[in-house]
N, C-alpha and C positions, 0 to 999 in steps of 0.2 A: 947716703945712698941715693942714687938717681932713680927716676921712674923706670928707665930702660933696664937697669940692673935688677930691680925688683921684678919686672915683668919677665926677664929671662930666667930668674930663679923660680918663679911660679911655673913657667913653661917646663922647666927641667923637672920640677916636682910632679907635674901632671904626667909627663912622659914616664917617670919612674913608677908612679902609681898605676898607670895603664899597663905597664909591663908586669907588675906584681899581680894585677887583676887577671891578666891573661894566664899567668902561671897557675894561679889558684883556681881559676875556672876550668882549666884544661884546654888542650889545643883544639878540640872539636868546636867549642863555643867561643874561642878567643877572637875569631874574626867577626862574630856577630855583634852588632851594636844596637840591636833592637830594644834594648832595655833589660830590666831585671827578668830573670826567669820566673815563671809561675810554677810553684810547686804545690802539690796537694797538701793541704793543711788538715790537721785533725779537726773533726767536727766540734763545733762549739758546745761546751757542756752547759746544760740547763741548770741554772741556779735555783735552789729552792726558795720559795718566797720568804721574805724576812718576817719574823713573827715578833710582835711587840707584846710585852707583858701588859696586863690591864693597868698597872700603875704608871708605866711609861706612857701609855695611850692617854691616860687621864692628865698627866703632866703636860703633854703636848696640847691637848684640847684646852686646858686651863690657860696656858700661855697664849694660845691663839685667841681665845676670848678676851684676854687682857689687851692684846694688840688691837683687836676690833674695837673694844671700848675706848681705848686711847685715840684711835683714829676718828671714832664717832664724836667724841668730846671735842677733838681738835676742829672738826668740820663745823660743829655747832658754834664754837667760839668765833670762827671766821665769818659766819653768816649773820 
């Protein structure tokens, strides 16, 4: 395949997709090329805060203390 044939196939596909978009969007907005239409979206739902169990919170805290201790011992060895 030559570059010219590839480019002509791409142009044909773009033309076909443009026609399909015009059909799907309707004739009143088919001539507008200002970009996607802005539609009103539903308001974002507020999520409730995540609640950790005391056990999970303790596991996380212990793991973080372990990471801090490892970092502290590593920095002492380098100094």
